[in-house]
C-alpha positions as CSV (number, residue, x, y, z in Angstrom):
1,X,143.8,73.0,112.9
2,X,143.0,70.0,115.1
3,X,141.1,67.5,112.9
4,X,139.8,65.3,115.9
5,X,136.3,65.7,117.2
6,X,134.0,63.9,119.6
7,X,130.7,62.3,118.6
8,X,128.1,60.3,120.7
9,X,126.2,58.8,117.9
10,X,128.4,58.4,114.9
11,X,131.6,56.3,114.3
12,X,134.8,58.1,113.5
13,X,137.2,56.7,111.0
14,X,140.9,57.5,111.3
15,X,142.6,58.2,107.9
16,X,146.1,59.1,106.9
17,X,146.5,61.5,104.2
18,X,150.1,62.0,103.0
19,X,151.5,61.8,106.4
20,X,148.7,63.7,108.2
21,X,146.1,62.2,110.4
22,X,142.4,63.1,110.0
23,X,139.1,61.8,111.2
24,X,135.9,61.4,109.1
25,X,132.4,60.0,109.4
26,X,131.3,57.7,106.8
27,X,127.6,58.2,105.8
28,X,124.9,55.8,104.5
29,X,121.3,55.2,104.4
30,X,121.8,52.6,107.2
31,X,122.5,55.5,109.5
32,X,119.2,57.2,108.9
33,X,117.3,55.5,111.8
34,X,119.8,57.1,114.4
35,X,119.3,60.6,113.0
36,X,116.4,61.4,115.4
37,X,118.7,60.5,118.4
38,X,121.5,62.5,117.1
39,X,119.2,65.5,116.7
40,X,117.9,65.3,120.2
41,X,115.9,68.3,121.2
42,X,115.1,69.4,117.6
43,X,111.5,69.2,116.7
44,X,111.5,71.4,113.6
45,X,114.2,72.1,111.0
46,X,113.7,75.3,109.1
47,X,115.1,75.4,105.6
48,X,115.4,79.0,104.6
49,X,115.7,79.7,100.9
50,X,114.9,77.9,97.7
51,X,117.8,78.5,95.3
52,X,120.6,76.1,94.7
53,X,120.9,74.3,98.1
54,X,117.5,74.9,99.5
55,X,115.4,72.5,97.3
56,X,118.0,69.7,97.7
57,X,118.5,70.0,101.4
58,X,114.9,70.3,102.3
59,X,113.9,67.2,100.2
60,X,116.8,65.1,101.3
61,X,116.3,65.8,105.0
62,X,112.5,65.2,104.6
63,X,113.2,61.9,103.0
64,X,115.9,60.8,105.6
65,X,113.8,61.8,108.6
66,X,110.5,60.2,107.2
67,X,108.7,58.5,110.0
68,X,110.2,60.5,112.8
69,X,108.5,63.2,114.8
70,X,110.7,66.0,113.2
71,X,109.2,68.4,110.8
72,X,111.2,70.0,107.9
73,X,109.7,73.3,107.1
74,X,110.6,75.6,104.2
75,X,110.8,79.4,104.9
76,X,110.6,81.9,102.2
77,X,110.1,85.7,101.7
78,X,106.3,86.5,101.8
79,X,105.1,86.7,98.1
80,X,108.3,84.9,96.8
81,X,107.9,83.3,93.4
82,X,109.7,80.3,94.9
83,X,106.6,79.5,97.0
84,X,105.0,77.7,94.1
85,X,108.2,75.7,93.3
86,X,108.4,74.5,96.9
87,X,104.7,73.7,96.9
88,X,105.3,71.6,93.8
89,X,107.8,69.5,95.9
90,X,105.2,69.0,98.7
91,X,106.0,71.8,101.0
92,X,102.7,73.5,101.5
93,X,101.1,75.9,103.9
94,X,98.3,73.4,104.2
95,X,100.4,70.7,105.5
96,X,102.4,73.1,107.7
97,X,105.7,72.7,105.9
98,X,105.9,76.1,104.2
99,X,105.8,79.5,105.7
100,X,107.2,83.0,105.8
101,X,110.9,83.0,106.5
102,X,111.0,84.9,109.7
103,X,108.2,83.0,111.2
104,X,109.8,79.7,110.3
105,X,113.2,80.9,111.8
106,X,111.5,82.0,115.1
107,X,109.8,78.5,115.5
108,X,112.7,76.3,114.3
109,X,115.1,74.4,116.7
110,X,117.5,74.1,113.7
111,X,117.7,76.8,111.1
112,X,119.5,76.0,107.9
113,X,120.2,79.5,106.3
114,X,120.5,78.8,102.6
115,X,119.5,82.2,101.1
116,X,122.0,84.0,98.8
117,X,125.2,85.2,100.4
118,X,124.5,88.8,99.7
119,X,120.9,88.4,101.2
120,X,122.5,87.0,104.4
121,X,124.8,90.0,104.6
122,X,121.9,92.3,104.1
123,X,119.5,90.7,106.5
124,X,121.6,89.0,109.2
125,X,120.7,91.4,112.0
126,X,116.9,90.7,111.5
127,X,117.7,86.9,111.2
128,X,119.7,86.8,114.4
129,X,117.0,88.7,116.2
130,X,114.4,86.1,115.0
131,X,116.4,83.1,116.1
132,X,115.1,81.1,119.0
133,X,117.4,81.4,122.1
134,X,119.2,78.0,122.5
135,X,118.4,77.0,118.9
136,X,121.0,76.2,116.3
137,X,122.0,78.1,113.2
138,X,123.2,76.0,110.2
139,X,125.2,77.4,107.2
140,X,126.3,75.6,104.2
141,X,128.8,78.3,103.4
142,X,131.1,80.4,105.7
143,X,130.4,83.6,103.7
144,X,128.4,85.1,106.6
145,X,131.3,84.5,109.0
146,X,133.7,86.3,106.6
147,X,131.2,89.2,106.4
148,X,130.8,89.4,110.2
149,X,134.6,89.5,110.6
150,X,134.8,92.4,108.2
151,X,132.1,94.3,110.2
152,X,133.8,93.4,113.5
153,X,130.6,91.6,114.7
154,X,129.8,88.1,115.9
155,X,127.1,85.5,116.0
156,X,124.6,85.7,118.9
157,X,126.2,84.0,121.9
158,X,123.0,82.2,122.9
159,X,122.9,79.9,119.8
160,X,124.9,77.0,118.4
161,X,126.4,77.9,115.0
162,X,127.4,74.9,112.7
163,X,128.3,74.5,109.2
164,X,127.6,71.5,106.7
165,X,129.0,72.4,103.3
166,X,128.2,70.0,100.5
167,X,131.1,69.8,97.9
168,X,128.8,70.3,95.1
169,X,125.9,72.4,93.9
170,X,122.4,71.7,95.1
171,X,121.1,69.8,92.0
172,X,124.0,67.3,92.5
173,X,123.1,67.0,96.2
174,X,119.5,65.9,95.3
175,X,120.3,64.0,92.1
176,X,122.8,61.7,93.8
177,X,120.7,61.2,96.8
178,X,117.9,60.0,94.6
179,X,120.2,57.8,92.6
180,X,121.3,56.3,95.8
181,X,118.0,55.2,97.1
182,X,118.8,51.7,96.4
183,X,122.6,52.1,96.7
184,X,124.1,52.9,100.1
185,X,126.6,55.9,100.2
186,X,125.4,57.8,97.2
187,X,125.6,61.6,97.6
188,X,127.9,64.4,97.8
189,X,130.7,64.7,100.3
190,X,130.5,67.5,102.9
191,X,132.6,69.3,105.3
192,X,131.4,70.3,108.7
193,X,132.3,72.9,111.1
194,X,131.5,73.9,114.6
195,X,131.6,77.6,115.3
196,X,129.7,77.8,118.5
197,X,128.5,74.9,120.8
198,X,126.5,76.0,123.8
199,X,124.9,72.6,124.7
200,X,127.5,70.1,123.7
201,X,125.4,68.7,120.9
202,X,126.6,70.8,118.0
203,X,128.9,68.2,116.6
204,X,126.2,65.5,116.5
205,X,123.8,67.9,115.0
206,X,126.2,68.8,112.2
207,X,127.0,65.1,111.5
208,X,123.3,64.2,111.6
209,X,122.5,67.0,109.1
210,X,125.5,65.8,106.8
211,X,124.3,62.2,106.9
212,X,120.8,63.2,106.3
213,X,121.8,65.0,103.1
214,X,123.2,61.7,101.9
215,X,127.0,62.5,102.2
216,X,129.2,59.5,101.6
217,X,131.6,61.0,104.2
218,X,132.1,64.2,106.0
219,X,135.2,65.8,107.3
220,X,136.0,68.5,109.8
221,X,137.1,71.9,108.9
222,X,136.3,75.4,110.4
223,X,133.9,78.0,108.9
224,X,136.8,80.4,108.3
225,X,138.8,77.8,106.4
226,X,135.8,76.6,104.5
227,X,134.8,80.1,103.2
228,X,138.3,80.8,102.1
229,X,138.8,77.5,100.3
230,X,135.3,77.6,98.8
231,X,135.2,81.2,97.5
232,X,138.8,80.7,96.2
233,X,137.9,77.4,94.6
234,X,135.0,78.8,92.8
235,X,137.2,81.5,91.3
236,X,139.7,78.9,90.5
237,X,139.8,75.4,89.1
238,X,136.1,74.8,89.9
239,X,134.7,77.6,87.6
240,X,136.9,80.5,86.9
241,X,140.1,78.8,86.0
242,X,138.5,76.0,83.9
243,X,136.6,78.6,81.9
244,X,139.6,80.7,81.4
245,X,141.8,77.7,80.5
246,X,139.3,76.4,78.0
247,X,138.8,80.0,76.2
248,X,142.5,80.7,76.1
249,X,143.4,77.3,74.7
250,X,140.6,77.4,72.2
251,X,141.9,80.8,70.9
252,X,145.5,79.6,70.9
253,X,144.7,76.4,69.0
254,X,142.7,78.2,66.4
255,X,145.3,80.9,66.0
256,X,147.8,78.1,65.3
257,X,145.6,76.7,62.5
258,X,143.4,74.2,64.3
259,X,139.8,74.0,63.0
260,X,137.3,75.4,65.5
261,X,135.5,72.2,65.8
262,X,138.7,70.2,66.7
263,X,139.8,73.0,69.0
264,X,136.6,72.7,71.0
265,X,137.0,68.9,71.2
266,X,140.6,69.3,72.3
267,X,139.6,71.8,75.1
268,X,136.3,71.9,76.8
269,X,135.5,68.3,75.6
270,X,138.8,66.9,76.6
271,X,138.5,68.5,80.1
272,X,135.1,67.7,80.9
273,X,135.1,64.3,79.3
274,X,138.0,61.9,79.5
275,X,140.4,64.1,81.6
276,X,137.8,64.4,84.4
277,X,136.6,60.9,84.1
278,X,140.2,59.6,84.4
279,X,141.0,61.8,87.5
280,X,137.7,60.7,89.1
281,X,138.3,57.0,88.6
282,X,142.0,56.6,88.7
283,X,143.6,59.8,89.9
284,X,145.5,62.7,88.4
285,X,148.6,60.9,87.7
286,X,146.9,58.4,85.5
287,X,146.1,61.1,82.9
288,X,149.9,61.5,82.4
289,X,150.6,57.8,82.6
290,X,148.0,56.9,80.0
291,X,149.7,59.0,77.4
292,X,152.3,57.8,74.9
293,X,155.8,59.0,75.2
294,X,155.4,61.9,72.6
295,X,152.3,63.0,74.3
296,X,153.9,62.8,77.7
297,X,156.6,65.2,76.5
298,X,153.8,67.7,75.2
299,X,152.1,67.3,78.6
300,X,155.3,68.2,80.4
301,X,156.0,71.2,78.3
302,X,152.5,72.5,78.8
303,X,152.5,71.7,82.5
304,X,155.9,73.6,82.9
305,X,154.7,76.5,80.9
306,X,151.4,76.9,82.9
307,X,152.1,76.0,86.4
308,X,153.7,79.3,87.6
309,X,151.4,81.7,85.7
310,X,148.4,79.9,87.2
311,X,150.0,80.0,90.7
312,X,150.5,83.6,90.4
313,X,146.9,84.3,89.8
314,X,145.8,81.8,92.4
315,X,148.0,83.6,95.1
316,X,146.2,86.8,94.1
317,X,142.7,85.2,94.4
318,X,143.5,83.7,97.8
319,X,144.7,87.0,99.1
320,X,141.7,88.8,97.9
321,X,139.4,86.2,99.5
322,X,141.3,86.1,102.8
323,X,141.4,90.0,103.1
324,X,137.6,90.1,102.6
325,X,137.8,92.0,99.3
326,X,136.0,89.3,97.4
327,X,133.2,89.2,99.9
328,X,132.8,92.9,99.7
329,X,132.9,92.8,95.9
330,X,129.9,90.4,96.0
331,X,127.9,92.8,98.2
332,X,128.6,95.8,96.0
333,X,127.8,93.8,92.7
334,X,124.5,92.8,94.3
335,X,123.7,96.5,94.7
336,X,124.3,97.1,91.0
337,X,122.0,94.4,89.8
338,X,119.0,96.6,89.8
339,X,120.6,98.8,87.1
340,X,122.7,96.1,85.3
341,X,121.5,92.5,85.9
342,X,124.1,89.8,85.5
343,X,124.1,88.6,81.9
344,X,125.1,85.1,80.5
345,X,128.6,84.4,79.1
346,X,127.8,81.8,76.5
347,X,127.9,84.3,73.6
348,X,131.5,84.0,72.6
349,X,132.6,81.9,69.5
350,X,133.8,79.0,71.5
351,X,130.4,78.2,73.1
352,X,128.6,78.7,69.9
353,X,130.9,76.1,68.3
354,X,130.4,74.0,71.5
355,X,126.6,73.8,71.2
356,X,126.9,72.2,67.7
357,X,129.7,69.8,68.8
358,X,127.8,68.6,71.9
359,X,124.8,67.8,69.7
360,X,126.9,65.4,67.6
361,X,129.3,64.1,70.3
362,X,130.2,60.5,70.3
363,X,131.1,59.5,73.9
364,X,134.4,57.7,74.4
365,X,135.8,59.0,71.1
366,X,137.0,62.3,72.6
367,X,140.8,62.2,73.1
368,X,142.8,63.3,76.1
369,X,144.6,66.1,74.4
370,X,148.1,66.3,76.0
371,X,148.6,70.0,76.0
372,X,145.1,70.7,77.3
373,X,145.8,68.1,79.9
374,X,149.1,69.7,80.9
375,X,147.7,73.2,81.2
376,X,144.5,72.1,83.1
377,X,146.3,69.7,85.5
378,X,149.1,72.4,86.1
379,X,146.3,74.7,87.3
380,X,144.7,72.0,89.5
381,X,148.1,71.1,91.1
382,X,149.0,74.8,91.6
383,X,145.7,75.1,93.5
384,X,146.4,72.1,95.6
385,X,150.0,73.3,96.4
386,X,148.7,76.8,97.3
387,X,146.1,75.5,99.7
388,X,148.5,73.3,101.3
389,X,150.9,76.2,101.7
390,X,148.1,78.1,103.4
391,X,147.5,75.4,106.0
392,X,144.3,73.7,104.8
393,X,143.8,70.1,105.7
394,X,144.2,67.5,102.9
395,X,140.6,66.4,103.0
396,X,139.5,69.9,102.3
397,X,142.1,70.6,99.7
398,X,141.3,67.3,97.8
399,X,137.5,67.9,97.9
400,X,137.7,71.6,96.9
401,X,140.3,71.2,94.2
402,X,139.6,67.7,92.7
403,X,136.5,65.8,93.8
404,X,134.0,68.6,93.6
405,X,135.3,69.4,90.2
406,X,135.4,66.0,88.5
407,X,132.5,64.4,90.4
408,X,130.1,67.3,90.6
409,X,130.6,70.2,88.5
410,X,132.5,68.9,85.3
411,X,129.8,66.4,84.5
412,X,127.2,69.3,84.2
413,X,129.8,71.2,82.0
414,X,130.1,68.0,79.8
415,X,126.4,67.9,79.5
416,X,125.7,71.6,78.6
417,X,129.0,73.3,78.5
418,X,131.3,75.2,80.8
419,X,129.5,78.5,80.2
420,X,126.2,77.0,81.1
421,X,127.6,75.6,84.4
422,X,128.9,79.0,85.3
423,X,125.6,80.7,84.5
424,X,123.7,78.3,86.7
425,X,125.7,78.4,90.1
426,X,125.3,80.8,92.9
427,X,125.6,84.5,92.5
428,X,128.8,84.5,94.4
429,X,130.3,81.8,92.2
430,X,129.1,83.5,89.0
431,X,130.5,86.8,89.9
432,X,133.8,85.1,90.9
433,X,134.1,83.2,87.7
434,X,133.3,86.3,85.5
435,X,135.9,88.3,87.4
436,X,138.8,85.9,87.4
437,X,138.3,83.8,84.3
438,X,139.6,86.6,82.0
439,X,142.7,86.8,84.3
440,X,143.5,83.2,83.8
441,X,142.9,83.6,80.0
442,X,145.3,86.6,79.9
443,X,148.1,85.3,81.9
444,X,148.2,82.0,80.2
445,X,148.2,83.8,76.8
446,X,150.9,86.3,77.9
447,X,153.2,83.9,79.8
448,X,152.5,80.1,79.1
449,X,151.6,79.9,75.4
450,X,154.6,81.9,74.1
451,X,156.8,79.2,75.8
452,X,154.9,76.6,73.9
453,X,155.3,78.5,70.7
454,X,159.1,78.7,71.3
455,X,159.1,75.0,72.3
456,X,160.8,75.8,75.6
457,X,162.0,72.5,77.3
458,X,160.1,71.2,80.3
459,X,161.1,72.1,83.7
460,X,162.5,68.9,85.0
461,X,162.3,69.9,88.7
462,X,158.7,70.9,88.3
463,X,157.7,67.7,86.6
464,X,159.5,65.7,89.3
465,X,157.6,67.5,92.1
466,X,154.4,66.8,90.2
467,X,155.0,63.1,89.7
468,X,155.9,62.7,93.4
469,X,153.4,65.3,94.9
470,X,152.0,63.7,98.3
471,X,148.5,65.0,97.1
472,X,148.4,62.0,94.8
473,X,148.4,59.7,97.8
474,X,145.8,61.9,99.5
475,X,143.5,61.7,96.6
476,X,143.8,57.9,96.5
477,X,142.6,57.7,100.1
478,X,139.9,60.3,99.7
479,X,138.7,58.6,96.4
480,X,137.7,55.5,98.4
481,X,135.0,57.7,99.9
482,X,133.7,59.1,96.6
483,X,129.9,58.6,95.8
484,X,129.0,55.0,95.2
485,X,127.4,55.9,91.9
486,X,128.3,58.3,89.1
487,X,126.1,61.3,88.8
488,X,123.6,61.2,85.9
489,X,122.9,64.4,84.3
490,X,119.9,64.6,81.8
C-alpha cells in the first residue's frame, strides 16, 4: 500500500522503518486548538455505543473540543441500561448530549459507530439508511467492511467512510488521556484509514479524530488491512497466544516437578511483568541480551522449539480471518448467546493459583524466566514475520504485535491476570481468544515442549534470523512515539 497522504492542517513526519518509508502524524494536546478547523463542516459528532471504546472516545473528544461550537452526543438503543452510565459521565438528555441511537445518527455530521461488531453486522442496513447524506461514518475497527465484502455489498456512496483504530482497549484510551492532561503526548497510538472521501476532507477528519483521542501518533493503513491484522492479532499474541502460551507452560513446568506457585511466577508473571516491561522500554532483543550465558542457551532452545509450531497456527488464523470465516464465526456465536451466554475462563488451576500469587506479589522481584521468554518471544516474532510476509506495513505490524501488547493489554493482565483481560475485551476478541488459545496450548505441548524435554539443540539459523530481524530496527523507531507516560492500572 502507498503510505503517503495529504493533509491541510497537520504536519506529516517521514520515518524510515527497516528500509521502508512511511509517514505519520504526531499528536499532542498542543494540536487541540486546530481541531475545529480540521473538522470543518462538522457541528455534531455522534458516538454510537457505550461498551469498550464508546465511553473513552466520547469523553476524550468532548474534552479535546471543549470551547468549540461542536457537540459530542452519545447515541444508545432506547431503554439501554448504558443510558445511566452515560449520564453518570455527563452525557444527558437534559443537556442535549444523549439520545436514541438512530436519531443521533440522523442528525450527526460525523457518526462514530462503536457498537459491537455483531450488532453492526445485524443493523448496518438501518444504520446506513439513517446516515445524513454527505456526512461521515467513522469506524474504529474494519469488521464491518469485512462483513460487507462477504455479503457482496458496499458502504453508501454519498458519505465519507473513515477509520481511526486505537491500538488498545477503550479503558486504556481514556486512562492514558487523563494521565496526560499535564503531559503532552499521552494516549494510545492509532491507525487511520480512508475508505471513501467524497468531499476531500476525509483525511483531515480522521487525523483530527485521532489527535482528539489523544493519540501520540497515528499512521496510515486501510480498513481491510486493519481488520485482518486486528482480528488476527487478538487471536494471536495480544490475547489468544499469550493465554495459550501461559497455560501450556504452566502445565509443562508443573508436570516436570516445579511447584505451582513458582510455575505461575515463571509464566504469566514473567510475561506480563519484566518481559513486557523490558520490551516496552528497551526492545525485544534486550530481553535476550539481559540474560546470562546459560539462560541465553535456554532461551535459544525454547525459541527454536516454539517458533515454527507457533507460525503454523498463526498461518491458519490469518487464513481464517482473511477468508471471512472468523467474521462469520462471530456472527454465528452471537446468535447462540441467548441459549449459552459466554462464560468466563478463569476457573482453571493456573488462574486460581495466580489470584493468590498476585495478592502477595513483590514488584521487581519477578525474574525473566528464559524458557518462558523464548517461547513467548518466538510467538511474537512469528507473528511479526507472518504479517510482513502478508504485506502489512511495519508501523501496523509493530503496533499490532508489540506495542499494543506490552503498553496496553499486558499491564492489565499483570494487574488482574491474563484470564481477566480476556474476559473484559470485546466480544469478537473474547471469542477469538477462546477459540485459538487451546490451539496454541496443544501445538506447543505436542511439538515444542517434547524438543525441550529431549534437549534438542538450538536452530542456529533461526536464532541468527531473530538476532538480525529488521523488525528490531522498526520497533526502535516506533518506540520513539510510544506514550509519554506509562499506563497506571488500579
